[in-house]
Every structure is written in C-alpha cells, then in structure tokens.
RODO-2510 file (C-alpha; in nm, 4 decimals, decimal comma):
residues 426
     n   res          X          Y          Z
     1     m    18,8811    -3,3398    -8,7282
     2     i    18,6953    -3,2023    -8,4337
     3     s    18,4318    -2,9525    -8,5311
     4     n    18,3839    -2,6218    -8,3492
     5     t    18,0184    -2,6306    -8,4263
     6     v    17,9257    -2,9548    -8,2634
     7     n    17,5957    -2,9401    -8,0854
     8     c    17,4216    -3,1849    -7,8634
     9     s    17,0846    -3,1438    -7,6906
    10     s    17,1339    -3,4093    -7,4172
    11     s    17,0582    -3,2705    -7,0791
    12     a    17,2417    -3,3165    -6,7607
    13     t    17,0879    -3,5525    -6,5066
    14     s    17,1632    -3,6690    -6,1595
    15     a    17,3518    -3,9941    -6,1257
    16     s    17,2943    -4,2830    -5,8903
    17     q    17,5177    -4,5796    -5,8361
    18     a    17,3772    -4,9230    -5,8627
    19     s    17,5596    -5,2121    -5,6975
    20     r    17,5055    -5,5478    -5,8513
    21     g    17,6796    -5,8821    -5,7992
    22     r    17,7113    -6,1196    -6,0908
    23     s    17,9030    -6,4392    -6,1563
    24     s    17,9171    -6,7145    -6,4084
    25     s    18,1495    -6,9616    -6,5769
    26     v    18,2472    -7,0146    -6,9405
    27     p    18,5233    -7,1539    -7,1497
    28     s    18,8522    -7,0028    -7,2585
    29     a    19,2024    -7,0794    -7,3575
    30     i    19,4227    -6,8655    -7,1443
    31     s    19,5529    -6,8823    -6,7873
    32     l    19,5300    -6,5891    -6,5488
    33     t    19,6296    -6,7732    -6,2356
    34     s    19,6458    -6,5633    -5,9313
    35     c    19,8072    -6,6402    -5,5964
    36     s    19,5635    -6,8328    -5,3731
    37     k    19,6670    -6,6831    -5,0454
    38     s    19,3868    -6,5175    -4,8413
    39     r    19,4323    -6,1435    -4,7822
    40     s    19,2395    -5,8316    -4,6909
    41     t    19,1623    -5,6061    -4,9789
    42     d    19,0168    -5,2610    -5,0384
    43     n    18,6955    -5,2565    -5,2304
    44     r    18,6539    -4,8956    -5,3095
    45     s    18,3807    -4,7229    -5,5101
    46     f    18,4856    -4,3920    -5,6615
    47     s    18,1698    -4,2499    -5,8153
    48     r    18,0711    -3,9222    -5,9914
    49     s    17,7256    -3,9798    -5,8724
    50     a    17,6850    -3,6425    -5,7045
    51     c    17,4083    -3,4377    -5,8465
    52     f    17,5300    -3,2628    -6,1618
    53     t    17,3733    -2,9360    -6,0553
    54     k    17,6554    -2,9021    -5,8037
    55     p    17,9879    -2,7441    -5,9057
    56     c    18,2506    -2,9983    -5,9962
    57     t    18,4784    -2,8865    -5,7121
    58     t    18,2262    -3,0138    -5,4642
    59     q    18,2124    -3,3692    -5,6074
    60     k    18,3547    -3,6412    -5,3688
    61     h    18,4868    -3,9935    -5,4308
    62     t    18,3335    -4,2286    -5,1820
    63     l    18,5727    -4,5060    -5,0506
    64     q    18,4063    -4,8260    -4,9315
    65     h    18,6337    -5,0640    -4,7509
    66     n    18,5778    -5,4383    -4,7533
    67     t    18,8228    -5,6342    -4,5441
    68     s    18,6922    -5,9856    -4,5952
    69     a    18,7749    -6,0649    -4,9608
    70     a    19,0055    -6,3484    -5,0464
    71     v    19,2115    -6,4019    -5,3585
    72     h    19,0980    -6,7131    -5,5471
    73     d    19,2866    -6,9048    -5,8176
    74     l    19,1834    -6,7815    -6,1547
    75     e    19,3097    -7,0862    -6,3437
    76     v    19,1408    -7,1032    -6,6817
    77     s    19,0369    -7,4381    -6,8209
    78     m    18,8063    -7,5544    -7,1066
    79     d    18,4395    -7,5569    -6,9888
    80     s    18,2311    -7,8707    -7,0337
    81     s    17,9061    -7,7235    -6,9065
    82     g    17,7692    -7,6719    -7,2470
    83     e    17,7007    -7,3020    -7,1918
    84     s    17,6380    -7,1086    -7,5084
    85     i    17,9460    -6,9197    -7,6416
    86     d    18,0039    -6,7224    -7,9458
    87     e    18,2623    -6,7645    -8,2209
    88     q    18,5273    -6,5674    -8,0346
    89     g    18,4993    -6,7883    -7,7208
    90     f    18,2780    -6,5535    -7,5123
    91     s    17,9724    -6,6670    -7,3170
    92     h    17,6571    -6,4726    -7,2480
    93     s    17,7927    -6,4022    -6,8933
    94     l    18,1295    -6,2599    -6,8070
    95     n    18,3812    -6,4119    -6,5649
    96     l    18,7419    -6,3065    -6,5563
    97     a    18,8742    -6,6569    -6,5542
    98     d    18,6981    -6,7377    -6,8726
    99     i    18,7744    -6,4359    -7,1019
   100     p    18,9779    -6,5390    -7,4033
   101     l    19,3017    -6,3573    -7,4425
   102     l    19,2838    -6,1678    -7,7694
   103     p    19,5675    -5,9797    -7,9402
   104     l    19,5270    -5,6133    -7,9303
   105     e    19,4753    -5,6013    -8,3025
   106     e    19,1643    -5,8203    -8,2725
   107     i    19,0260    -5,6148    -7,9811
   108     l    19,0807    -5,2921    -8,1920
   109     a    18,9252    -5,4509    -8,5105
   110     p    18,5651    -5,3374    -8,4570
   111     v    18,6703    -4,9731    -8,4311
   112     q    18,9822    -4,9781    -8,6500
   113     k    18,8433    -4,7303    -8,8993
   114     d    18,7307    -4,4947    -8,6274
   115     m    19,0812    -4,4973    -8,4777
   116     a    19,2498    -4,4341    -8,8152
   117     q    19,0252    -4,1231    -8,8675
   118     m    19,1192    -4,0005    -8,5104
   119     n    19,4916    -4,0555    -8,5585
   120     a    19,4852    -3,8469    -8,8793
   121     n    19,3216    -3,5606    -8,6923
   122     l    19,5389    -3,5485    -8,3848
   123     l    19,8561    -3,4190    -8,5551
   124     s    19,6732    -3,1464    -8,7403
   125     i    19,5055    -3,0186    -8,4223
   126     v    19,8494    -2,9075    -8,2984
   127     g    20,0540    -2,8714    -8,6153
   128     d    19,8228    -2,6794    -8,8451
   129     r    19,7744    -2,3840    -8,6123
   130     h    20,1267    -2,3862    -8,4528
   131     p    20,4049    -2,5139    -8,6865
   132     m    20,6590    -2,4654    -8,4049
   133     l    20,4786    -2,7379    -8,2051
   134     k    20,4437    -2,9728    -8,5124
   135     a    20,7755    -3,1630    -8,4445
   136     a    20,6799    -3,1945    -8,0789
   137     a    20,3387    -3,3221    -8,1646
   138     e    20,4882    -3,5924    -8,3990
   139     q    20,7058    -3,6907    -8,1041
   140     i    20,4038    -3,6994    -7,8645
   141     f    20,1561    -3,8835    -8,0825
   142     g    20,4094    -4,1064    -8,2567
   143     a    20,5900    -4,2457    -7,9532
   144     g    20,4473    -4,5910    -7,9809
   145     g    20,1370    -4,5468    -7,7627
   146     k    19,8449    -4,7941    -7,8189
   147     k    19,5874    -4,5078    -7,7726
   148     v    19,3808    -4,7368    -7,5387
   149     r    19,1644    -4,4501    -7,4047
   150     p    19,0112    -4,3367    -7,7309
   151     m    18,9713    -4,6988    -7,8403
   152     l    18,7646    -4,7558    -7,5267
   153     v    18,5617    -4,4491    -7,6053
   154     f    18,4861    -4,5820    -7,9518
   155     l    18,4038    -4,9374    -7,8254
   156     v    18,1694    -4,8024    -7,5511
   157     a    18,0110    -4,5652    -7,8101
   158     r    17,9446    -4,8346    -8,0579
   159     a    17,8164    -5,0848    -7,7868
   160     t    17,5795    -4,8268    -7,6453
   161     c    17,4682    -4,7095    -7,9957
   162     q    17,3788    -5,0745    -8,0540
   163     a    17,1803    -5,0737    -7,7312
   164     s    16,9911    -4,7598    -7,8194
   165     g    16,9202    -4,8507    -8,1837
   166     m    17,1369    -4,5738    -8,3247
   167     k    17,2841    -4,6662    -8,6727
   168     d    17,6191    -4,4850    -8,6371
   169     l    17,8390    -4,2698    -8,4100
   170     t    17,7617    -3,9044    -8,3731
   171     k    18,0106    -3,6200    -8,4200
   172     e    18,0135    -3,5928    -8,0382
   173     h    18,1347    -3,9503    -7,9974
   174     r    18,4263    -3,8804    -8,2391
   175     s    18,5061    -3,5492    -8,0784
   176     l    18,5098    -3,7111    -7,7383
   177     a    18,7607    -3,9756    -7,8420
   178     e    19,0032    -3,7000    -7,9594
   179     i    18,9473    -3,4826    -7,6509
   180     t    19,0284    -3,7975    -7,4362
   181     e    19,3562    -3,8703    -7,6164
   182     m    19,4603    -3,5025    -7,6090
   183     i    19,4028    -3,4847    -7,2249
   184     h    19,5859    -3,8044    -7,1659
   185     t    19,8802    -3,7027    -7,3849
   186     a    19,9006    -3,3635    -7,2196
   187     s    19,9161    -3,5274    -6,8837
   188     l    20,1991    -3,7479    -6,9944
   189     v    20,3989    -3,4555    -7,1222
   190     h    20,3702    -3,2754    -6,7997
   191     d    20,4422    -3,5970    -6,5975
   192     d    20,7684    -3,6307    -6,7895
   193     v    20,8643    -3,2742    -6,7031
   194     l    20,7817    -3,3256    -6,3263
   195     d    20,9629    -3,6589    -6,3049
   196     e    21,2546    -3,5379    -6,5338
   197     c    21,2027    -3,8475    -6,7477
   198     d    21,4283    -3,8891    -7,0488
   199     l    21,2440    -4,1965    -7,1947
   200     r    20,8829    -4,3029    -7,2457
   201     r    20,7850    -4,6155    -7,4349
   202     g    21,1523    -4,6479    -7,5354
   203     s    21,1578    -4,3071    -7,7063
   204     r    21,2989    -3,9754    -7,5915
   205     t    21,0464    -3,7554    -7,4086
   206     v    20,9440    -3,4095    -7,5466
   207     n    21,1316    -3,2360    -7,2559
   208     s    21,4550    -3,4412    -7,3281
   209     k    21,4417    -3,3663    -7,7023
   210     y    21,3072    -3,0177    -7,7203
   211     g    21,3529    -2,8837    -7,3683
   212     t    21,1315    -2,8188    -7,0700
   213     r    20,9971    -2,4989    -7,2122
   214     m    20,8561    -2,6612    -7,5281
   215     a    20,7248    -2,9550    -7,3303
   216     v    20,5329    -2,7284    -7,0884
   217     l    20,3950    -2,5272    -7,3871
   218     a    20,2976    -2,8447    -7,5735
   219     g    20,1182    -2,9810    -7,2736
   220     d    19,9455    -2,6613    -7,1883
   221     y    19,8357    -2,6183    -7,5510
   222     l    19,6782    -2,9718    -7,5639
   223     f    19,4954    -2,9072    -7,2321
   224     a    19,3627    -2,5722    -7,3799
   225     q    19,2576    -2,7293    -7,7086
   226     s    19,0893    -3,0075    -7,5353
   227     s    18,8953    -2,7713    -7,3126
   228     w    18,7832    -2,5651    -7,6123
   229     f    18,6622    -2,8627    -7,8037
   230     l    18,4958    -3,0005    -7,4881
   231     a    18,2989    -2,6731    -7,4462
   232     n    18,1853    -2,6989    -7,8059
   233     l    18,0219    -3,0342    -7,7251
   234     n    17,7480    -2,8300    -7,5547
   235     n    17,6627    -3,1036    -7,3057
   236     l    17,6742    -2,9956    -6,9501
   237     e    17,7006    -3,3412    -6,8034
   238     v    18,0002    -3,4340    -7,0195
   239     i    18,1613    -3,1007    -6,9761
   240     k    18,1493    -3,1410    -6,5991
   241     l    18,2654    -3,5053    -6,6137
   242     i    18,5712    -3,4365    -6,8340
   243     s    18,6617    -3,1073    -6,6672
   244     q    18,6829    -3,2806    -6,3339
   245     v    18,9351    -3,5195    -6,4758
   246     i    19,1832    -3,2339    -6,5324
   247     a    19,1373    -3,1319    -6,1635
   248     d    19,1908    -3,4972    -6,0665
   249     f    19,5223    -3,5119    -6,2477
   250     a    19,6434    -3,2276    -6,0301
   251     n    19,4983    -3,3838    -5,7171
   252     g    19,6837    -3,7104    -5,7923
   253     e    20,0130    -3,5437    -5,8599
   254     i    19,9760    -3,3416    -5,5313
   255     a    19,8869    -3,6562    -5,3369
   256     q    20,1813    -3,8368    -5,4754
   257     a    20,4274    -3,5570    -5,4033
   258     a    20,2909    -3,5177    -5,0545
   259     n    20,3508    -3,8908    -4,9709
   260     l    20,7005    -3,9464    -5,1176
   261     f    20,9003    -4,1847    -4,8901
   262     d    20,6058    -4,1854    -4,6468
   263     c    20,5958    -4,5431    -4,5198
   264     d    20,2720    -4,4783    -4,3377
   265     v    20,0872    -4,4423    -4,6672
   266     t    19,7850    -4,6699    -4,6882
   267     l    19,6393    -4,8832    -4,9574
   268     e    19,3343    -4,6612    -4,9490
   269     t    19,5524    -4,3512    -5,0161
   270     y    19,7230    -4,5363    -5,2993
   271     m    19,3929    -4,6415    -5,4694
   272     e    19,2542    -4,2837    -5,4417
   273     k    19,5687    -4,1413    -5,6035
   274     s    19,5473    -4,4109    -5,8740
   275     f    19,1854    -4,3169    -5,9445
   276     y    19,2798    -3,9560    -5,9817
   277     k    19,5882    -4,0131    -6,1990
   278     t    19,4685    -4,3013    -6,4198
   279     a    19,1165    -4,4290    -6,3799
   280     s    18,9296    -4,0948    -6,3653
   281     l    18,9815    -4,0133    -6,7369
   282     i    18,8925    -4,3668    -6,8482
   283     a    18,5773    -4,3760    -6,6257
   284     a    18,4503    -4,0226    -6,7311
   285     s    18,5156    -4,0823    -7,1027
   286     c    18,3328    -4,4198    -7,0934
   287     r    18,0352    -4,2617    -6,9191
   288     s    18,0427    -3,9686    -7,1646
   289     a    18,0319    -4,2012    -7,4616
   290     a    17,7194    -4,3501    -7,3149
   291     v    17,5680    -4,0170    -7,2631
   292     f    17,5943    -3,9330    -7,6329
   293     s    17,4230    -4,2651    -7,7134
   294     g    17,1210    -4,1584    -7,5010
   295     m    17,1646    -4,4267    -7,2440
   296     d    16,9647    -4,4473    -6,9149
   297     e    17,1225    -4,3601    -6,5789
   298     e    17,1965    -4,7200    -6,4903
   299     l    17,3875    -4,7980    -6,8023
   300     k    17,5836    -4,4703    -6,7914
   301     e    17,6916    -4,5595    -6,4383
   302     d    17,7800    -4,9038    -6,5543
   303     m    18,0180    -4,7600    -6,8139
   304     f    18,1670    -4,5231    -6,5562
   305     n    18,2339    -4,8277    -6,3351
   306     y    18,3726    -5,0239    -6,6162
   307     g    18,6183    -4,7451    -6,6896
   308     k    18,7026    -4,6914    -6,3193
   309     h    18,7849    -5,0546    -6,2429
   310     l    18,9691    -5,1132    -6,5666
   311     g    19,1752    -4,8047    -6,4973
   312     l    19,2505    -4,9203    -6,1371
   313     a    19,3572    -5,2588    -6,2622
   314     f    19,5738    -5,0984    -6,5346
   315     q    19,7537    -4,8852    -6,2752
   316     v    19,8037    -5,1757    -6,0279
   317     v    19,9539    -5,3848    -6,3275
   318     d    20,1756    -5,0875    -6,4333
   319     d    20,3124    -5,0733    -6,0766
   320     i    20,3812    -5,4399    -6,0728
   321     l    20,5665    -5,4224    -6,4065
   322     d    20,8039    -5,1604    -6,2472
   323     f    20,9476    -5,4590    -6,0503
   324     t    20,9038    -5,7541    -6,3033
   325     q    21,0213    -5,6126    -6,6315
   326     t    21,3560    -5,5013    -6,7553
   327     e    21,4637    -5,1479    -6,8468
   328     e    21,4347    -5,2422    -7,2077
   329     q    21,0773    -5,3757    -7,1720
   330     l    20,9708    -5,0774    -6,9619
   331     g    21,1249    -4,8090    -7,1668
   332     k    21,2499    -4,6597    -6,8423
   333     p    21,4809    -4,7684    -6,5512
   334     q    21,3449    -5,0493    -6,3391
   335     g    21,2353    -4,9597    -5,9904
   336     q    21,1999    -4,5911    -6,0845
   337     d    20,8911    -4,5431    -5,8544
   338     l    21,0663    -4,6933    -5,5543
   339     a    21,3838    -4,5031    -5,6193
   340     g    21,1805    -4,1753    -5,6215
   341     g    20,9875    -4,2570    -5,3064
   342     n    20,6556    -4,3168    -5,4727
   343     l    20,5309    -4,6152    -5,2732
   344     t    20,3007    -4,8269    -5,4935
   345     c    20,0736    -5,1251    -5,4248
   346     p    20,3481    -5,3927    -5,4240
   347     i    20,5660    -5,1874    -5,1906
   348     i    20,2848    -5,1247    -4,9475
   349     y    20,1932    -5,4966    -4,9313
   350     a    20,5651    -5,5876    -4,8970
   351     m    20,6116    -5,3427    -4,6000
   352     e    20,3347    -5,5305    -4,4139
   353     t    20,5541    -5,8398    -4,3800
   354     n    20,9020    -5,6908    -4,3990
   355     p    20,9890    -5,4104    -4,1458
   356     e    21,3411    -5,3906    -4,2807
   357     l    21,2123    -5,2725    -4,6115
   358     r    21,0535    -4,9767    -4,4381
   359     d    21,3893    -4,8793    -4,2680
   360     i    21,5594    -4,8844    -4,6136
   361     i    21,2865    -4,6632    -4,7729
   362     e    21,2926    -4,4201    -4,4899
   363     s    21,6673    -4,3871    -4,5390
   364     e    21,5939    -4,2742    -4,8913
   365     f    21,8483    -4,5220    -5,0226
   366     q    22,1520    -4,3493    -4,8832
   367     e    22,3485    -4,6720    -4,8558
   368     e    22,5184    -4,8216    -5,1570
   369     d    22,3182    -5,0962    -5,3260
   370     s    22,0208    -5,0332    -5,0920
   371     l    21,7832    -4,9743    -5,3917
   372     e    21,8632    -5,3113    -5,5342
   373     e    21,8237    -5,4674    -5,1865
   374     a    21,4807    -5,3065    -5,1536
   375     l    21,3727    -5,4283    -5,4957
   376     a    21,4638    -5,7862    -5,3987
   377     m    21,2666    -5,7526    -5,0743
   378     v    20,9534    -5,6536    -5,2561
   379     n    20,9761    -5,9543    -5,4704
   380     a    21,0500    -6,1849    -5,1773
   381     s    20,7876    -6,0506    -4,9425
   382     g    20,4832    -6,1410    -5,1451
   383     g    20,4029    -5,7792    -5,2370
   384     i    20,3784    -5,8575    -5,6094
   385     d    20,1616    -6,1628    -5,5630
   386     k    19,9110    -5,9660    -5,3497
   387     a    19,9119    -5,6801    -5,5991
   388     m    19,8364    -5,9213    -5,8777
   389     g    19,5350    -6,0382    -5,6799
   390     l    19,4144    -5,6880    -5,6326
   391     a    19,4446    -5,6161    -6,0111
   392     k    19,2331    -5,9175    -6,0938
   393     e    18,9655    -5,8211    -5,8435
   394     e    18,9414    -5,4801    -6,0161
   395     g    18,9343    -5,6614    -6,3481
   396     q    18,6354    -5,8767    -6,2403
   397     k    18,4542    -5,5634    -6,1261
   398     a    18,5007    -5,4062    -6,4713
   399     l    18,3590    -5,7181    -6,6327
   400     d    18,0512    -5,6999    -6,3960
   401     s    17,9753    -5,3554    -6,5314
   402     l    17,9298    -5,4939    -6,8946
   403     q    17,6466    -5,7279    -6,8230
   404     r    17,3756    -5,4972    -6,9497
   405     l    17,5415    -5,4358    -7,2860
   406     p    17,4146    -5,6228    -7,5915
   407     e    17,6286    -5,9228    -7,6866
   408     g    17,8476    -5,8942    -7,9803
   409     a    18,1865    -5,7748    -8,1098
   410     m    18,1856    -5,4494    -7,9090
   411     r    18,1138    -5,6112    -7,5728
   412     n    18,3602    -5,8847    -7,6532
   413     s    18,6363    -5,6302    -7,7179
   414     l    18,5577    -5,4358    -7,3987
   415     a    18,5857    -5,7662    -7,2068
   416     g    18,8966    -5,8560    -7,3967
   417     m    19,0553    -5,5313    -7,2857
   418     v    19,0345    -5,6497    -6,9299
   419     a    19,2180    -5,9782    -7,0085
   420     y    19,4721    -5,7787    -7,2233
   421     v    19,5495    -5,5415    -6,9316
   422     l    19,5881    -5,8274    -6,6823
   423     q    19,7938    -6,0537    -6,9114
   424     r    20,0721    -5,7897    -6,9095
   425     i    20,1620    -5,9220    -6,5648
   426     h    20,2865    -6,2463    -6,7219
***
C-alpha cells in the first residue's frame, strides 16, 4: 500500500528537450501495413521542458508543425540482413515495422508481481477508509481494465533502474504506479458522468449503477487521495509533473466541449486535446519513474516523449475503433463521438475530401439516418486510412525515445506496448 511516510531527496531540475532521429531495420513476424498514400501530417512536440522553478500554470505545450511527411507502407517481413536479435525477436535498434507482436500477458510478464501487489492495494485505498465507497471501488477497479498506465510506470522504472545500477524499485516507484492508476480511474468516472455513459468496457458505469452523486464522490475521492499520496513523495519535480496532469484533464474536457460540432476544428487542436486528455498522464508518469531512478535529464525527457507519443497513438487508435468496431467490441455504441459532435481525427481527415459530410455534421444529425450516413462517409472518404498513418507515425516516435535504454526484457516490453496499441486497429 502507499505509505504516507515516503521520502525522496531527488531535487527538481530544469528540463531540455533533445530531438534525435533514428532508424534501422530488423526482423519480425507481424504485419502493421499502413496506407501508402502521401499526406500532410502534424508532427507536434508537447514538452514539459519549461524550467521547473516556474508555477505549473505557466507551462506551455509547444506545437511544431511538419507538413512534408508521407505515410509509408509498414509491411513486416522476415529480415535476412543478419542483424543481431534477441530471443524475443527484438534487434538492438527499434523500427516500428519490425517490432514483434506480443500478447499482453507476455508484455506484462516482467512486472507481473509488481502489478499484483498494486492491484491488492488499490481497493483498500478506497474501501478501508470509506466502506460506502467500497462497492463503487470494486466496480471501478474491477471493470476489465488492463491497467496499462501503471504497467508502463513499472516497466520504465525497472528499465531505468537497470540503467542506473539500482537493484530494485523504490517505494516511490510503487507509489507512483498507484497514484497514476487512481488519477486515470478518477478521470474515467468523471468522464462517464459528463458523457452520461451507461457502459464502459462492457460493464455498467458507476453513475449508471450507483447514481451521479456516488460517481462524482468516488471520482473526487480518488483525485484527493492521489493528490495526498503525491505530496508525500516529497519530490518537487514529480509533484509538479503529475499535478499538471489533473489540470490538463480539465483543459482537455473544456477544449472538447468548446468544439462540439465545430467543423472548423483543426488537426492541431485535436492533437492538443488528445495530449491533455490521454497522453499527458502517460508522459508525466513515465518521466517521473525515471526521476526516481536518478536518470539524467536527457533520459528523463526520452521517457516523457515515449509516454507522450504512445499516448497520442493510443488516442488516435481509440478514435479509429469508434468507427471500425461493433458495439459489442467497444462496450459502447458505435459512432458515439460523432453522434455527440466530438470531431476526432478520422472525421477531420474525411471532411477534407467530402464537403457533404461537413453539412451533415453541422445539421447535428437532425435528419433520420443521417448519423449512419455520416459514419459511412468517414469510412469511404479515406479518413480512417489517414488516421492509421498518423497513429503509426506517433508509434515510431515512441520507439525512437527508447534507444538509450539498456537492451533486455523491460525495453522489449516497452517496445511491445507500441505494437500492441497499434495492432488494435486490425
């Protein structure tokens, strides 16, 4: 369980973002084929590299726009170059097209014991002190989630511990994983209240089962608990990083609400919102894990960038699945984002080539069967193919950020998470 007496002497430092280009080729056994059409894409860099002596509220996310990138086929084939690979099929370098597709259980394996210990602690954090929230807690933490975020914290923590020569994780690493999952779960509970969702991951949401009042209280309590445990980490850099995430959630929700049914929304705005809502927590928690391993500034920023680009890829894929999966697979109605006016990446791309889609969206689907017609247009207009290309570009950037980690099971699992996120498209 998270200790209230955790102490860490790591000091806050200023952060600088290093941009490095890397490429290579290696063997694999999966196909992550992307559409081969050329397109313009946004290459954004959201960085918490402002000096940590400044208040969190002044930190900015820089958007860098690159309009010359093209989507290349990522067809995977067996490599005959003779490049050295390990027993899992990973080479010394990392290229998206060559990362073997591992089952989640294998990705999790190096930190399975860490995750089991964390899972045992999470229920008691809510239920032991407030029995009235225990049933809601069981619903929240037992709703079939994969707990990817704390898994990433443990993987980054163990990889960076290996890099620094540390023999095991610290109490701070373990507390960070629990804090990360509490913050994520609290955000989901509040999202379901805002969106009036009845189902998540195929199970009833807390608000549909216990009412809005209990859902709001449960989410508030998790945010409050996570903040308390965060303060007890006694590390200013980590406190500022994770505290900013909570503000980012609010910024993302406000940005989304402000742009509902706005057909002038840009891909840049979409990516910024996606950073706030999804990638911010992953990026901050990955960097924080490296902080507690005593890493240098460059590697800490690498871990931030890994989490950022993995999170953006994850969000783009999630938005693709809203069009390509059934209600049974999604655990919620298909096309829910479009129906509610939340214009995601596939929709933005589709509107570029289909003006009629814009007209239907601006009508807010007043005509009978207009939603079904709009869903078909997104599929037919190439929006999904272009979004797939963008997700894979973000995935490669995540892999590029792992180059300085020591080779081994932890780096392999972090790379495997990228392939796992992207394979959901298929």
